[in-house]
C-alpha positions as CSV (number, residue, x, y, z in Angstrom):
1,X,-66.3,-0.8,-37.1
2,X,-70.0,-1.5,-37.6
3,X,-72.8,0.8,-38.5
4,X,-75.9,1.0,-36.2
5,X,-78.1,-2.0,-36.8
6,X,-81.0,0.2,-38.0
7,X,-79.0,2.1,-40.6
8,X,-78.1,0.5,-43.9
9,X,-75.1,2.8,-44.4
10,X,-71.9,0.8,-43.6
11,X,-68.8,2.2,-45.4
12,X,-66.5,-0.5,-44.0
13,X,-68.6,-3.5,-45.2
14,X,-67.4,-5.2,-48.4
15,X,-71.0,-5.9,-49.4
16,X,-71.9,-2.2,-49.1
17,X,-68.7,-1.2,-51.0
18,X,-69.5,-3.6,-53.8
19,X,-72.9,-1.9,-54.3
20,X,-73.9,1.0,-52.0
21,X,-76.8,2.1,-54.1
22,X,-79.6,0.0,-52.4
23,X,-78.5,1.3,-49.0
24,X,-78.6,4.8,-50.3
25,X,-82.2,4.2,-51.4
26,X,-83.0,3.1,-47.9
27,X,-81.4,6.2,-46.5
28,X,-83.4,8.5,-48.8
29,X,-86.6,6.7,-47.7
30,X,-85.8,7.3,-44.0
31,X,-85.6,11.1,-44.5
32,X,-83.5,14.0,-45.5
33,X,-80.8,13.8,-42.8
34,X,-79.6,11.1,-40.4
35,X,-76.9,11.1,-37.8
36,X,-74.1,8.5,-38.2
37,X,-72.4,7.9,-34.9
38,X,-69.2,6.0,-36.1
39,X,-67.9,9.1,-37.9
40,X,-69.9,11.7,-35.9
41,X,-71.4,13.1,-39.1
42,X,-74.8,14.0,-40.5
43,X,-75.6,12.1,-43.7
44,X,-77.5,14.0,-46.4
45,X,-78.6,11.6,-49.2
46,X,-81.1,13.6,-51.3
47,X,-80.0,15.5,-54.5
48,X,-81.9,18.7,-53.7
49,X,-80.4,19.0,-50.3
50,X,-76.8,18.1,-51.4
51,X,-77.1,20.6,-54.3
52,X,-78.3,23.4,-52.0
53,X,-75.8,22.7,-49.2
54,X,-72.9,22.8,-51.6
55,X,-73.9,26.4,-52.3
56,X,-74.8,27.3,-48.6
57,X,-72.3,29.7,-47.1
58,X,-73.3,28.7,-43.6
59,X,-71.2,25.6,-44.3
60,X,-67.5,25.5,-45.1
61,X,-64.6,23.2,-46.1
62,X,-62.7,24.7,-43.2
63,X,-63.6,26.5,-40.0
64,X,-60.2,27.9,-39.2
65,X,-60.8,31.2,-41.0
66,X,-63.4,31.9,-38.3
67,X,-62.7,29.7,-35.3
68,X,-59.9,28.0,-33.4
69,X,-60.2,24.3,-32.9
70,X,-61.2,24.9,-29.3
71,X,-63.9,27.5,-30.1
72,X,-65.4,25.1,-32.7
73,X,-65.4,22.2,-30.2
74,X,-62.9,20.2,-32.2
75,X,-59.5,18.7,-31.3
76,X,-56.5,19.9,-33.2
77,X,-54.8,17.2,-35.4
78,X,-51.8,15.4,-33.8
79,X,-48.6,17.4,-34.3
80,X,-47.0,14.5,-36.2
81,X,-49.7,14.9,-38.9
82,X,-48.7,18.5,-39.5
83,X,-46.9,18.1,-42.9
84,X,-50.1,16.6,-44.3
85,X,-52.3,19.3,-42.9
86,X,-50.0,22.2,-44.0
87,X,-50.1,20.8,-47.5
88,X,-53.8,20.1,-47.5
89,X,-55.0,23.2,-45.7
90,X,-53.3,25.6,-48.2
91,X,-55.1,24.2,-51.2
92,X,-58.1,26.0,-52.5
93,X,-60.4,22.9,-52.0
94,X,-60.0,23.3,-48.3
95,X,-60.1,27.1,-48.0
96,X,-63.0,29.5,-47.8
97,X,-63.2,33.1,-48.9
98,X,-61.3,35.4,-49.0
99,X,-58.3,33.1,-49.4
100,X,-60.2,30.6,-51.6
101,X,-61.4,33.4,-53.9
102,X,-57.9,34.9,-54.3
103,X,-56.2,31.5,-55.0
104,X,-58.9,30.3,-57.4
105,X,-58.8,33.6,-59.3
106,X,-55.0,33.4,-59.6
107,X,-55.1,29.7,-60.6
108,X,-57.8,30.3,-63.2
109,X,-55.5,32.8,-64.9
110,X,-53.1,30.0,-65.6
111,X,-55.8,27.3,-66.1
112,X,-58.0,28.9,-68.7
113,X,-60.5,27.1,-71.0
114,X,-58.1,28.1,-73.9
115,X,-55.2,26.2,-72.2
116,X,-57.4,23.2,-71.7
117,X,-58.7,23.3,-75.3
118,X,-55.1,23.4,-76.6
119,X,-54.4,20.2,-74.8
120,X,-57.0,18.2,-76.9
121,X,-54.6,17.0,-79.6
122,X,-52.0,15.9,-77.0
123,X,-54.7,14.1,-75.0
124,X,-56.1,12.3,-78.0
125,X,-52.7,11.3,-79.3
126,X,-51.6,9.9,-75.9
127,X,-54.9,8.0,-75.5
128,X,-54.6,6.6,-78.9
129,X,-51.0,5.4,-78.2
130,X,-51.9,3.8,-74.9
131,X,-54.9,2.0,-76.4
132,X,-52.8,0.8,-79.4
133,X,-50.2,-0.6,-77.0
134,X,-53.0,-2.4,-75.1
135,X,-54.4,-3.9,-78.3
136,X,-51.0,-4.9,-79.6
137,X,-50.4,-7.2,-76.6
138,X,-54.0,-8.6,-76.7
139,X,-55.2,-6.9,-73.6
140,X,-54.1,-6.2,-70.1
141,X,-55.1,-4.1,-67.1
142,X,-57.2,-1.2,-68.3
143,X,-56.4,0.6,-65.0
144,X,-52.6,0.6,-65.3
145,X,-52.4,0.5,-69.1
146,X,-54.8,3.3,-70.0
147,X,-56.8,4.8,-67.1
148,X,-53.9,5.8,-64.9
149,X,-51.1,6.9,-67.3
150,X,-53.4,9.2,-69.4
151,X,-54.5,11.8,-66.8
152,X,-51.2,11.5,-64.8
153,X,-49.2,12.4,-68.0
154,X,-51.6,15.2,-68.9
155,X,-51.6,17.0,-65.6
156,X,-47.8,16.4,-65.2
157,X,-47.3,17.9,-68.7
158,X,-49.5,20.9,-67.7
159,X,-47.5,21.4,-64.5
160,X,-44.2,21.0,-66.2
161,X,-43.0,17.9,-64.3
162,X,-40.1,16.2,-66.2
163,X,-41.0,12.8,-67.6
164,X,-38.5,10.8,-65.5
165,X,-40.0,12.2,-62.3
166,X,-43.6,11.2,-63.1
167,X,-43.7,7.6,-61.9
168,X,-43.6,8.8,-58.3
169,X,-46.6,11.1,-58.6
170,X,-49.3,8.4,-58.5
171,X,-48.0,6.7,-55.3
172,X,-47.7,10.1,-53.6
173,X,-51.2,11.0,-54.6
174,X,-52.6,7.6,-53.5
175,X,-51.0,7.9,-50.1
176,X,-52.2,11.5,-49.6
177,X,-55.7,10.7,-50.7
178,X,-55.9,7.9,-48.1
179,X,-56.5,10.6,-45.5
180,X,-59.8,11.5,-47.2
181,X,-61.4,8.2,-46.3
182,X,-63.6,8.0,-43.2
183,X,-61.7,7.5,-39.9
184,X,-58.3,6.8,-41.5
185,X,-55.9,4.5,-39.6
186,X,-52.6,5.6,-38.1
187,X,-50.8,3.6,-40.8
188,X,-52.7,5.6,-43.4
189,X,-51.8,8.8,-41.7
190,X,-48.1,7.8,-41.5
191,X,-48.0,7.1,-45.3
192,X,-49.8,10.4,-46.0
193,X,-47.4,12.4,-43.9
194,X,-44.4,10.8,-45.6
195,X,-45.8,11.4,-49.0
196,X,-46.6,15.0,-48.1
197,X,-43.1,15.7,-47.0
198,X,-41.5,14.1,-50.1
199,X,-43.9,15.7,-52.5
200,X,-43.5,19.1,-50.9
201,X,-39.7,18.9,-51.0
202,X,-39.8,17.8,-54.7
203,X,-42.1,20.7,-55.7
204,X,-40.1,23.2,-53.7
205,X,-37.0,22.3,-55.8
206,X,-39.0,22.4,-59.0
207,X,-40.5,25.9,-58.2
208,X,-37.0,27.2,-57.4
209,X,-35.8,25.9,-60.8
210,X,-38.8,27.5,-62.6
211,X,-38.1,30.8,-60.9
212,X,-34.7,30.8,-62.5
213,X,-35.8,29.5,-65.8
214,X,-39.6,30.0,-66.4
215,X,-41.3,27.8,-69.0
216,X,-44.7,27.6,-70.6
217,X,-46.0,25.2,-67.9
218,X,-48.6,25.7,-65.2
219,X,-46.0,26.0,-62.3
220,X,-44.3,28.9,-64.2
221,X,-47.8,30.4,-64.7
222,X,-48.6,30.1,-61.0
223,X,-45.3,31.8,-60.1
224,X,-46.1,34.6,-62.5
225,X,-49.9,34.8,-61.7
226,X,-50.9,38.0,-59.9
227,X,-54.0,40.2,-59.7
228,X,-54.3,43.5,-58.0
229,X,-51.1,43.0,-56.1
230,X,-52.0,39.5,-54.9
231,X,-49.7,36.6,-55.5
232,X,-49.5,32.9,-54.4
233,X,-47.2,32.2,-51.5
234,X,-44.8,29.3,-52.1
235,X,-46.8,27.0,-49.8
236,X,-50.0,27.9,-51.8
237,X,-48.2,27.1,-55.0
238,X,-47.1,23.7,-53.6
239,X,-50.5,22.9,-52.3
240,X,-52.2,24.0,-55.5
241,X,-49.9,21.8,-57.6
242,X,-50.6,18.8,-55.4
243,X,-54.3,19.5,-55.5
244,X,-54.3,19.8,-59.3
245,X,-52.4,16.6,-59.6
246,X,-54.5,14.6,-57.1
247,X,-57.9,16.0,-58.2
248,X,-56.7,16.1,-61.8
249,X,-56.4,12.4,-62.1
250,X,-58.0,10.5,-59.2
251,X,-61.5,11.2,-60.5
252,X,-60.6,10.5,-64.1
253,X,-58.9,7.2,-63.3
254,X,-61.8,5.9,-61.3
255,X,-64.4,7.2,-63.7
256,X,-62.7,5.3,-66.5
257,X,-62.6,1.9,-64.8
258,X,-65.9,2.3,-63.0
259,X,-67.4,3.3,-66.3
260,X,-66.1,0.4,-68.3
261,X,-67.0,-2.1,-65.7
262,X,-70.5,-0.7,-65.8
263,X,-70.6,-1.0,-69.6
264,X,-69.4,-4.6,-69.4
265,X,-72.2,-5.4,-67.0
266,X,-74.7,-3.7,-69.3
267,X,-74.0,-5.3,-72.7
268,X,-77.0,-3.7,-74.4
269,X,-75.7,-0.2,-73.5
270,X,-72.1,-1.1,-74.6
271,X,-73.5,-2.4,-77.9
272,X,-75.4,0.8,-78.4
273,X,-72.2,2.8,-77.8
274,X,-70.2,0.7,-80.1
275,X,-72.8,1.2,-82.8
276,X,-73.0,5.0,-82.3
277,X,-69.9,6.8,-81.1
278,X,-71.8,10.1,-81.1
279,X,-73.1,8.8,-77.7
280,X,-69.7,9.4,-76.1
281,X,-70.5,12.8,-74.5
282,X,-73.8,11.6,-73.0
283,X,-72.2,8.3,-72.0
284,X,-69.5,10.1,-70.0
285,X,-72.1,12.1,-68.0
286,X,-74.3,9.0,-67.4
287,X,-71.3,6.9,-66.3
288,X,-70.1,9.6,-63.9
289,X,-73.6,9.6,-62.5
290,X,-74.2,5.9,-62.5
291,X,-71.1,4.9,-60.4
292,X,-69.8,8.1,-58.9
293,X,-66.0,8.3,-58.4
294,X,-66.3,10.6,-55.4
295,X,-69.1,9.2,-53.1
296,X,-69.0,11.7,-50.3
297,X,-68.0,15.3,-49.7
298,X,-67.8,16.9,-46.3
299,X,-68.6,20.4,-44.9
300,X,-68.4,21.9,-41.5
301,X,-71.4,23.7,-40.1
302,X,-70.2,27.3,-39.4
303,X,-73.6,28.6,-38.4
304,X,-76.5,26.5,-37.2
305,X,-78.8,25.1,-40.0
306,X,-82.0,23.2,-40.0
307,X,-82.9,20.3,-42.4
308,X,-86.5,19.1,-42.4
309,X,-87.0,20.1,-38.8
310,X,-83.6,18.7,-37.6
311,X,-81.4,21.4,-36.1
312,X,-77.7,20.8,-36.9
313,X,-75.5,22.9,-34.6
314,X,-72.4,24.9,-35.3
315,X,-69.4,22.6,-35.1
316,X,-71.1,19.6,-36.6
317,X,-69.9,17.9,-39.8
318,X,-72.2,17.3,-42.8
319,X,-71.5,14.3,-45.1
320,X,-73.1,14.9,-48.5
321,X,-73.6,11.6,-50.3
322,X,-72.9,12.3,-53.9
323,X,-73.5,8.7,-55.0
324,X,-76.9,8.8,-53.3
325,X,-77.8,12.2,-54.8
326,X,-76.9,10.9,-58.3
327,X,-79.4,8.0,-57.8
328,X,-82.2,10.1,-56.4
329,X,-85.5,9.1,-58.1
330,X,-86.9,12.6,-57.5
331,X,-84.4,13.9,-60.1
332,X,-83.4,10.9,-62.3
333,X,-86.0,8.6,-63.9
334,X,-85.1,4.9,-63.3
335,X,-81.9,6.0,-61.5
336,X,-80.5,2.5,-61.1
337,X,-80.7,1.9,-64.8
338,X,-77.7,2.7,-67.0
339,X,-79.0,4.8,-69.9
340,X,-76.4,6.3,-72.2
341,X,-79.1,8.3,-74.0
342,X,-80.3,10.0,-70.8
343,X,-80.9,13.6,-72.0
344,X,-81.0,15.4,-68.6
345,X,-78.2,14.5,-66.2
346,X,-77.8,17.1,-63.5
347,X,-75.3,14.9,-61.6
348,X,-73.1,16.5,-59.0
349,X,-70.0,14.3,-59.5
350,X,-67.9,17.5,-60.0
351,X,-69.5,19.2,-57.0
352,X,-71.2,22.6,-57.1
353,X,-70.9,26.2,-55.8
354,X,-67.6,27.9,-55.3
355,X,-65.8,24.6,-55.0
356,X,-67.0,23.2,-58.4
357,X,-64.2,21.2,-59.9
358,X,-61.9,23.6,-61.8
359,X,-60.6,20.7,-63.9
360,X,-64.0,19.4,-65.0
361,X,-63.5,20.4,-68.6
362,X,-60.1,18.7,-68.7
363,X,-61.6,15.5,-67.1
364,X,-64.3,15.4,-69.8
365,X,-61.7,15.7,-72.6
366,X,-59.6,12.9,-71.1
367,X,-62.6,10.6,-70.6
368,X,-63.8,11.2,-74.1
369,X,-60.3,10.6,-75.6
370,X,-59.8,7.3,-73.8
371,X,-63.4,6.1,-74.5
372,X,-63.2,7.0,-78.2
373,X,-59.8,5.4,-78.6
374,X,-61.0,2.2,-77.0
375,X,-64.2,2.1,-79.2
376,X,-62.2,2.7,-82.4
377,X,-59.1,0.6,-81.7
378,X,-60.5,-2.1,-79.5
379,X,-64.1,-2.7,-80.7
380,X,-64.1,-6.3,-79.4
381,X,-62.8,-5.4,-75.9
382,X,-64.2,-7.7,-73.2
383,X,-63.9,-8.3,-69.5
384,X,-61.3,-11.0,-68.8
385,X,-61.9,-11.4,-65.1
386,X,-64.1,-10.0,-62.4
387,X,-62.3,-7.1,-60.7
388,X,-61.7,-6.5,-57.0
389,X,-63.0,-3.3,-55.6
390,X,-60.7,-1.1,-53.6
391,X,-61.5,-1.2,-49.9
392,X,-62.3,2.5,-50.0
393,X,-65.6,4.3,-49.7
394,X,-65.1,8.0,-50.4
395,X,-62.9,7.6,-53.5
396,X,-64.6,4.7,-55.3
397,X,-62.5,2.6,-57.7
398,X,-61.2,-0.8,-58.6
399,X,-57.9,-2.6,-57.9
400,X,-57.7,-3.3,-61.6
401,X,-59.8,-4.2,-64.7
402,X,-58.4,-7.1,-66.7
403,X,-59.5,-6.9,-70.3
404,X,-58.8,-8.9,-73.5
405,X,-58.9,-7.8,-77.2
406,X,-59.7,-10.4,-79.8
């Protein structure tokens, strides 16, 4: 599938996927909104517009709280995709008020800042162990040896998923997240449906076990969570657990490998970080901005809006380009330059508005723990081979990141 010849945006082109940021600059220069026919979406590339639209209640992650598919001018998903949509559509990321408000409030009771803060020692110890193992063997794949196992273990520990069951979580997540790419194939949908069925069945059994014997874990907390008579339904609990797992590690995994690859390509910045570990917090924010793990976030137009004179009708879909917004020269000085000392970084990598990432504090703890462990235990870490980029656009990451320690 090709992009229109006059539009630099081509999310299926390997060259674009390798470095989409020049194309984003061209998009921003063209204006505040452009229609993209291959996906039937309106692309929004500027930081100010993306930030405002994430908070605009005329847009929604779903439209089904107000309209049927027919009323909205949309076609219902194929019946064979139902297991994926049941799972996805009951998670708070794809709900609007009042259901979103109710579920987020209940989840927040079991996902408090205090709970996250209490995880710090566990996260740091685990990161240290993973990096020590990498150092002991002289290197390896930073993706599979450190970036993946850390957040998967942390969110699984929070949810109370037994350790022997954890290896299947990442494959389920990867298959489900394939549906968030633009125009997913039938093969992608088939894998997502199968993963949705298997993950749902697994969690249904785990929830039944926790009902009989509650623990200190998040699933037990979700079962017990209530407020003013509201509770989570079983499907909402299942969808919430899957969302927390998927969102709770996908961004962290990709931020880790994207970030270290960026550091290897900017040796002056890596040298500055190695010389001053107090730069870790600002480095994390800058790396999340510089090569954004989630490049695009979608919204449905529930009520007609106008952007810079262009009327976008109800029923249209807006594609907010996070990666472009994070490189907008109107907000970031020298946006294509990696600067770990950047003092102001209002990036939107964790979204904004009512759908702001509930796990952002945990993600920052995980990223800081792995980065600090690598700086302390592997000060001579270097890139052993140029990585291959995953053929995905929306969720931006690498197939692996081979490193050596001398």
